[in-house]
KOLBA-665642 format. One line per 3 residues: their letters; for each residue x, y, z of N, C-alpha, C. Coordinates in nm, 2 decimals. Example, Ala and Ser with C-alpha at 12.3 -4.5 7.8 and 13.67 -1.06 7.14 Angstrom:
! residues 2
AS = 1.32:-0.57:0.78:1.23:-0.45:0.78:1.32:-0.33:0.78; 1.28:-0.22:0.71:1.37:-0.11:0.71:1.29:0.00:0.79
END
This chain:
! residues 194
XXX = -7.15:-0.34:-0.57:-7.04:-0.27:-0.49:-6.94:-0.44:-0.42; -6.85:-0.46:-0.43:-6.75:-0.59:-0.41:-6.76:-0.62:-0.27; -6.80:-0.73:-0.25:-6.75:-0.78:-0.15:-6.64:-0.79:-0.07
XXX = -6.59:-0.74:0.02:-6.44:-0.72:0.11:-6.38:-0.80:0.21; -6.50:-0.90:0.19:-6.49:-1.01:0.32:-6.37:-1.14:0.26; -6.28:-1.07:0.16:-6.23:-1.17:0.11:-6.06:-1.18:0.17
XXX = -6.09:-1.11:0.28:-5.90:-1.03:0.33:-5.88:-1.18:0.37; -5.75:-1.20:0.43:-5.78:-1.29:0.51:-5.77:-1.26:0.68; -5.77:-1.14:0.76:-5.81:-1.12:0.87:-5.95:-1.11:0.87
XXX = -6.01:-1.12:0.80:-6.15:-1.15:0.78:-6.21:-1.23:0.82; -6.14:-1.35:0.74:-6.23:-1.54:0.71:-6.10:-1.56:0.80; -5.99:-1.56:0.82:-5.96:-1.62:0.96:-5.86:-1.54:1.06
XXX = -5.93:-1.47:1.11:-5.86:-1.39:1.23:-5.78:-1.47:1.31; -5.82:-1.60:1.36:-5.64:-1.64:1.42:-5.55:-1.69:1.36; -5.56:-1.68:1.24:-5.42:-1.68:1.14:-5.38:-1.51:1.16
XXX = -5.44:-1.44:1.12:-5.39:-1.31:1.15:-5.29:-1.27:1.28; -5.37:-1.32:1.39:-5.32:-1.26:1.50:-5.20:-1.36:1.53; -5.19:-1.48:1.49:-5.17:-1.57:1.51:-4.98:-1.49:1.44
XXX = -5.01:-1.49:1.31:-4.89:-1.40:1.26:-4.85:-1.32:1.30; -4.91:-1.23:1.32:-4.88:-1.10:1.42:-4.80:-1.12:1.51; -4.81:-1.23:1.65:-4.75:-1.26:1.71:-4.65:-1.36:1.65
XXX = -4.64:-1.42:1.58:-4.50:-1.49:1.57:-4.41:-1.39:1.54; -4.46:-1.25:1.45:-4.33:-1.15:1.36:-4.34:-1.08:1.48; -4.38:-1.04:1.61:-4.34:-0.97:1.72:-4.26:-1.06:1.82
XXX = -4.28:-1.19:1.80:-4.17:-1.29:1.91:-4.05:-1.28:1.81; -4.06:-1.31:1.71:-3.91:-1.35:1.58:-3.86:-1.13:1.70; -3.88:-1.05:1.62:-3.80:-0.90:1.69:-3.81:-0.92:1.82
XXX = -3.84:-0.95:1.89:-3.81:-0.94:2.04:-3.73:-1.02:2.05; -3.70:-1.14:2.00:-3.61:-1.20:2.02:-3.47:-1.15:2.00; -3.46:-1.12:1.84:-3.35:-1.06:1.80:-3.27:-0.91:1.88
XXX = -3.41:-0.85:1.92:-3.30:-0.73:1.99:-3.30:-0.82:2.17; -3.36:-0.94:2.19:-3.29:-0.93:2.35:-3.16:-1.02:2.32; -3.12:-1.10:2.22:-2.98:-1.12:2.23:-2.86:-1.01:2.26
XXX = -2.78:-1.06:2.31:-2.65:-0.94:2.34:-2.60:-0.85:2.24; -2.59:-0.71:2.21:-2.50:-0.65:2.12:-2.38:-0.67:2.14; -2.33:-0.68:1.98:-2.18:-0.69:2.02:-2.09:-0.55:2.11
XXX = -2.02:-0.61:2.15:-1.93:-0.55:2.28:-1.84:-0.43:2.24; -1.89:-0.36:2.24:-1.73:-0.26:2.18:-1.61:-0.19:2.26; -1.51:-0.25:2.24:-1.40:-0.22:2.30:-1.36:-0.10:2.24
XXX = -1.33:-0.03:2.40:-1.26:0.12:2.43:-1.11:0.12:2.39; -1.08:0.21:2.33:-0.88:0.17:2.37:-0.84:0.19:2.52; -0.76:0.13:2.53:-0.74:0.19:2.70:-0.63:0.31:2.71
XXX = -0.71:0.36:2.81:-0.64:0.52:2.81:-0.53:0.51:2.88; -0.52:0.44:2.99:-0.44:0.47:3.16:-0.32:0.37:3.12; -0.30:0.36:2.94:-0.16:0.28:2.92:-0.18:0.13:2.95
XXX = -0.25:0.06:3.01:-0.24:-0.07:3.03:-0.29:-0.16:2.94; -0.26:-0.26:2.89:-0.29:-0.37:2.75:-0.40:-0.41:2.76; -0.49:-0.42:2.68:-0.65:-0.46:2.68:-0.66:-0.60:2.62
XXX = -0.68:-0.71:2.70:-0.70:-0.80:2.59:-0.84:-0.87:2.65; -0.91:-0.91:2.54:-1.01:-0.95:2.56:-1.02:-1.11:2.57; -1.05:-1.21:2.66:-1.05:-1.31:2.61:-1.23:-1.36:2.52
XXX = -1.27:-1.31:2.48:-1.42:-1.35:2.37:-1.34:-1.38:2.27; -1.37:-1.52:2.26:-1.36:-1.59:2.11:-1.43:-1.53:2.03; -1.41:-1.56:1.88:-1.50:-1.51:1.78:-1.46:-1.42:1.69
XXX = -1.53:-1.41:1.57:-1.50:-1.33:1.48:-1.50:-1.21:1.53; -1.60:-1.13:1.53:-1.65:-1.01:1.59:-1.57:-0.94:1.65; -1.54:-1.04:1.78:-1.44:-0.95:1.90:-1.31:-0.98:1.82
XXX = -1.25:-1.07:1.77:-1.10:-1.00:1.67:-1.11:-0.89:1.58; -1.22:-0.90:1.50:-1.19:-0.74:1.41:-1.24:-0.64:1.52; -1.29:-0.67:1.62:-1.32:-0.52:1.72:-1.12:-0.55:1.74
XXX = -1.08:-0.61:1.81:-0.95:-0.63:1.87:-0.82:-0.54:1.74; -0.85:-0.61:1.64:-0.78:-0.55:1.51:-0.84:-0.41:1.55; -0.98:-0.35:1.52:-0.95:-0.23:1.53:-0.88:-0.10:1.62
XXX = -0.90:-0.18:1.75:-0.84:-0.14:1.86:-0.67:-0.10:1.84; -0.58:-0.20:1.77:-0.48:-0.21:1.79:-0.42:-0.07:1.69; -0.53:0.00:1.57:-0.49:0.10:1.54:-0.51:0.25:1.66
XXX = -0.53:0.22:1.74:-0.53:0.35:1.84:-0.40:0.35:1.95; -0.34:0.23:1.97:-0.26:0.18:2.03:-0.11:0.29:2.02; -0.06:0.30:2.06:0.14:0.34:2.05:0.18:0.23:2.08
XXX = 0.29:0.26:1.99:0.42:0.12:1.96:0.49:0.07:2.07; 0.40:0.17:2.19:0.52:0.08:2.37:0.37:0.01:2.37; 0.24:0.05:2.34:0.11:-0.02:2.42:0.11:-0.13:2.34
XXX = 0.14:-0.17:2.21:0.14:-0.27:2.15:0.29:-0.37:2.19; 0.40:-0.31:2.22:0.51:-0.42:2.29:0.43:-0.46:2.37; 0.37:-0.40:2.52:0.32:-0.39:2.61:0.20:-0.54:2.58
XXX = 0.10:-0.53:2.48:0.04:-0.60:2.46:0.10:-0.76:2.37; 0.19:-0.73:2.33:0.26:-0.87:2.28:0.30:-0.92:2.41; 0.37:-0.87:2.48:0.44:-0.95:2.60:0.29:-1.01:2.66
XXX = 0.19:-0.91:2.68:0.05:-0.99:2.77:0.03:-1.12:2.63; 0.01:-1.13:2.57:-0.08:-1.22:2.43:0.08:-1.34:2.49; 0.17:-1.33:2.47:0.26:-1.45:2.50:0.27:-1.50:2.61
XXX = 0.22:-1.46:2.72:0.22:-1.44:2.86:0.10:-1.53:2.86; -0.01:-1.54:2.80:-0.17:-1.60:2.78:-0.15:-1.76:2.72; -0.22:-1.85:2.78:-0.23:-2.00:2.71:-0.24:-1.98:2.55
XXX = -0.21:-2.04:2.49:-0.23:-2.05:2.36:-0.33:-2.15:2.33; -0.45:-2.01:2.30:-0.61:-2.08:2.21:-0.56:-2.01:2.04; -0.67:-2.07:1.97:-0.74:-2.02:1.86:-0.69:-1.90:1.89
XXX = -0.74:-1.83:1.98:-0.78:-1.68:1.96:-0.68:-1.63:2.05; -0.58:-1.65:2.05:-0.46:-1.57:2.17:-0.37:-1.60:2.00; -0.38:-1.68:1.91:-0.31:-1.72:1.82:-0.32:-1.60:1.71
XXX = -0.44:-1.58:1.67:-0.47:-1.50:1.61:-0.49:-1.35:1.65; -0.44:-1.33:1.76:-0.45:-1.16:1.81:-0.29:-1.13:1.80; -0.20:-1.25:1.83:-0.09:-1.21:1.85:0.00:-1.19:1.68
XXX = -0.09:-1.27:1.63:-0.05:-1.26:1.46:-0.10:-1.13:1.41; -0.19:-1.06:1.47:-0.21:-0.93:1.46:-0.15:-0.83:1.50; -0.10:-0.86:1.63:0.00:-0.76:1.69:0.12:-0.78:1.60
XXX = 0.13:-0.92:1.56:0.35:-0.91:1.50:0.30:-0.84:1.39; 0.17:-0.89:1.33:0.21:-0.81:1.16:0.10:-0.64:1.13; 0.11:-0.55:1.22:0.07:-0.49:1.25:0.18:-0.37:1.20
XXX = 0.14:-0.31:1.08:0.22:-0.20:1.04:0.32:-0.11:1.17; 0.26:-0.02:1.27:0.33:0.01:1.32:0.39:-0.03:1.46; 0.40:-0.15:1.43:0.45:-0.25:1.58:0.59:-0.33:1.51
XXX = 0.67:-0.35:1.61:0.77:-0.46:1.52:0.71:-0.56:1.46; 0.73:-0.55:1.36:0.69:-0.67:1.24:0.75:-0.80:1.24; 0.65:-0.95:1.26:0.75:-1.06:1.24:0.66:-1.10:1.17
XXX = 0.67:-1.09:1.01:0.56:-1.17:0.95:0.57:-1.31:0.93; 0.67:-1.38:0.92:0.69:-1.52:0.93:0.60:-1.55:1.05; 0.66:-1.51:1.15:0.58:-1.59:1.31:0.44:-1.58:1.31
XXX = 0.46:-1.44:1.27:0.23:-1.45:1.24:0.21:-1.51:1.13; 0.26:-1.56:1.01:0.17:-1.64:0.92:0.19:-1.78:0.98; 0.30:-1.78:1.07:0.31:-1.97:1.12:0.22:-1.96:1.27
XXX = 0.17:-1.89:1.29:0.07:-1.88:1.37:-0.11:-1.89:1.31; -0.08:-1.80:1.20:-0.18:-1.80:1.16:-0.21:-1.95:1.08; -0.11:-2.01:1.02:-0.07:-2.16:0.97:-0.16:-2.26:1.10
XXX = -0.13:-2.22:1.21:-0.18:-2.33:1.27:-0.32:-2.33:1.35; -0.38:-2.23:1.32:-0.48:-2.15:1.36:-0.54:-2.23:1.22; -0.54:-2.23:1.12:-0.60:-2.25:0.96:-0.65:-2.41:0.97
XXX = -0.51:-2.51:1.06:-0.55:-2.65:1.00:-0.57:-2.66:1.12; -0.59:-2.63:1.24:-0.67:-2.68:1.38:-0.85:-2.71:1.33; -0.84:-2.78:1.42:-1.04:-2.88:1.37:-1.15:-2.81:1.50
XXX = -1.04:-2.73:1.56:-1.13:-2.71:1.70:-1.22:-2.61:1.65; -1.37:-2.61:1.71:-1.42:-2.54:1.68:-1.40:-2.35:1.70; -1.36:-2.34:1.77:-1.30:-2.21:1.81:-1.19:-2.12:1.70
XXX = -1.14:-2.24:1.66:-1.03:-2.17:1.54:-1.10:-2.20:1.42; -1.23:-2.27:1.40:-1.26:-2.27:1.28:-1.36:-2.20:1.26; -1.46:-2.12:1.37:-1.44:-1.99:1.36:-1.40:-1.87:1.34
XXX = -1.27:-1.89:1.37:-1.17:-1.77:1.32:-1.13:-1.79:1.12; -1.13:-1.92:1.10:-1.10:-1.93:0.96:-1.09:-1.82:0.88; -1.22:-1.75:0.80:-1.19:-1.63:0.78:-1.13:-1.57:0.80
XXX = -1.12:-1.53:0.90:-1.03:-1.40:0.95:-0.84:-1.42:0.92; -0.86:-1.57:0.98:-0.76:-1.63:0.95:-0.67:-1.62:0.83; -0.72:-1.65:0.71:-0.75:-1.66:0.60:-0.68:-1.52:0.53
XXX = -0.74:-1.46:0.60:-0.78:-1.32:0.52:-0.63:-1.24:0.54; -0.62:-1.24:0.67:-0.45:-1.19:0.77:-0.37:-1.29:0.68; -0.36:-1.39:0.71:-0.26:-1.53:0.61:-0.28:-1.42:0.43
XXX = -0.34:-1.38:0.38:-0.29:-1.36:0.25:-0.24:-1.22:0.22; -0.26:-1.15:0.31:-0.23:-1.02:0.33:-0.05:-1.02:0.36; -0.03:-1.08:0.46:0.06:-1.11:0.48:0.16:-1.14:0.39
XXX = 0.12:-1.23:0.33:0.22:-1.33:0.24:0.21:-1.21:0.13; 0.10:-1.11:0.07:0.11:-1.04:0.00:0.25:-0.95:0.02; 0.22:-0.90:0.17:0.30:-0.79:0.22:0.48:-0.88:0.20
XXX = 0.48:-0.98:0.21:0.63:-1.05:0.20:0.66:-1.04:0.07; 0.57:-1.05:0.01:0.61:-1.10:-0.19:0.65:-0.92:-0.19; 0.57:-0.84:-0.16:0.56:-0.68:-0.18:0.74:-0.67:-0.13
XXX = 0.77:-0.65:-0.02:0.90:-0.63:0.03:0.98:-0.70:-0.07; 0.99:-0.83:-0.09:1.09:-0.89:-0.16:1.12:-0.80:-0.26; 1.02:-0.82:-0.36:0.98:-0.72:-0.48:1.08:-0.61:-0.46
XXX = 1.01:-0.54:-0.38:1.09:-0.41:-0.34:1.24:-0.45:-0.31; 1.30:-0.50:-0.27:1.36:-0.48:-0.22:1.53:-0.52:-0.31; 1.44:-0.65:-0.41:1.53:-0.68:-0.56:1.48:-0.55:-0.64
XXX = 1.40:-0.44:-0.61:1.40:-0.32:-0.69:1.52:-0.22:-0.64; 1.52:-0.23:-0.53:1.63:-0.14:-0.48:1.76:-0.20:-0.50; 1.81:-0.34:-0.53:1.89:-0.37:-0.55:1.95:-0.36:-0.68
XXX = 1.80:-0.40:-0.79:1.87:-0.33:-0.95:1.86:-0.16:-0.97; 1.83:-0.11:-0.88:1.92:0.04:-0.86:2.02:0.06:-0.84; 2.05:0.02:-0.74:2.17:0.03:-0.66:2.23:-0.02:-0.76
XXX = 2.21:-0.12:-0.84:2.29:-0.14:-0.96:2.36:-0.08:-1.08; 2.20:0.00:-1.12:2.20:0.06:-1.24:2.30:0.21:-1.19; 2.26:0.25:-1.07:2.35:0.37:-1.06:2.49:0.37:-1.08
XXX = 2.52:0.20:-1.00:2.67:0.22:-0.97:2.70:0.23:-1.15; 2.62:0.12:-1.23:2.69:0.14:-1.37:2.69:0.25:-1.43; 2.56:0.28:-1.39:2.58:0.47:-1.46:2.70:0.54:-1.41
XXX = 2.76:0.55:-1.32:2.84:0.60:-1.23:2.99:0.58:-1.33; 2.99:0.40:-1.36:3.15:0.38:-1.40:3.11:0.44:-1.54; 3.02:0.42:-1.61:2.99:0.42:-1.78:3.03:0.62:-1.72
XXX = 2.98:0.69:-1.68:3.03:0.86:-1.68:3.13:0.89:-1.65; 3.23:0.76:-1.54:3.39:0.77:-1.54:3.47:0.77:-1.64; 3.45:0.67:-1.77:3.41:0.60:-1.85:3.44:0.75:-2.00
XXX = 3.35:0.78:-1.99:3.32:0.89:-2.10:3.40:1.01:-2.04; 3.45:1.10:-1.91:3.49:1.18:-1.88:3.64:1.14:-1.89; 3.70:1.05:-1.89:3.88:0.97:-1.89:3.86:0.96:-2.04
XXX = 3.77:0.95:-2.16:3.73:0.95:-2.29:3.82:1.09:-2.31; 3.67:1.21:-2.24:3.71:1.34:-2.32:3.83:1.41:-2.26; 3.85:1.34:-2.13:4.01:1.40:-2.11:4.17:1.33:-2.20
XXX = 4.11:1.24:-2.25:4.21:1.19:-2.35:4.21:1.29:-2.48; 4.06:1.30:-2.53:4.10:1.33:-2.64:4.10:1.49:-2.60; 4.12:1.57:-2.51:4.15:1.70:-2.50:4.34:1.67:-2.50
XXX = 4.39:1.62:-2.47:4.52:1.56:-2.46:4.60:1.53:-2.56; 4.48:1.48:-2.69:4.57:1.46:-2.83:4.59:1.63:-2.89; 4.71:1.57:-3.00:4.77:1.67:-3.07:4.61:1.70:-3.15
XXX = 4.59:1.83:-3.16:4.54:1.86:-3.31:4.57:1.79:-3.43; 4.47:1.77:-3.49:4.50:1.74:-3.66:4.52:1.87:-3.75; 4.63:1.86:-3.81:4.66:1.89:-3.91:4.52:1.94:-4.04
XXX = 4.44:2.03:-4.10:4.31:2.02:-4.14:4.42:1.98:-4.31; 4.35:1.84:-4.38:4.38:1.89:-4.51:4.36:1.95:-4.56; 4.43:2.02:-4.69:4.46:2.12:-4.75:4.39:2.07:-4.90
XXX = 4.29:2.11:-5.01:4.28:2.08:-5.19:4.41:2.13:-5.18; 4.43:2.07:-5.33:4.49:2.12:-5.44:4.49:2.22:-5.50; 4.36:2.30:-5.46:4.31:2.39:-5.50:4.35:2.56:-5.39
XXX = 4.35:2.52:-5.33:4.42:2.59:-5.21:4.33:2.62:-5.08; 4.21:2.58:-5.11:4.13:2.60:-5.00:4.13:2.45:-4.87; 4.07:2.51:-4.78:4.08:2.41:-4.67:3.98:2.32:-4.71
XX = 3.98:2.16:-4.66:3.93:2.06:-4.72:3.76:2.09:-4.58; 3.67:2.10:-4.60:3.57:2.09:-4.53:3.57:1.90:-4.42
END
């Protein structure tokens, strides 16, 4: 039979107990940290501005915007304008300005995000990934809007040209109908030419 005394717990009983205690403390420390704050949408129509800085609260705020009505978003925009200018309020204002269901001002939102991205303030640095993502998204939307406008103008031009061409074709058809019929040429053999 083999000797099973080679298990670390049997040879070093204090090491196993210390490792178990350390693992338990790490798990408890993880549980002791505050969980992310869940922000419920405002039910009474009042805007909700959370002054927590940070990426998670900003993402929660962005998610909350989708549950707001356009009127609530306009009120939120006014509340954010009244707050002191911080990286957090700049990012949130940019979120409201770029939201599809609100009155959009993507150029102003991009200038706010650019200010956050250029800032070396620790609060701004923590928001750089989100600000970069929003700025990229807003730039792409502006590019697509410009492209859509250009294509819309090209479509109008094409339709206008098609109408002009149809009018010319109709005019030529009218002229052709008013022309006298040409007599058919006859062959010398008495039959009509084809």
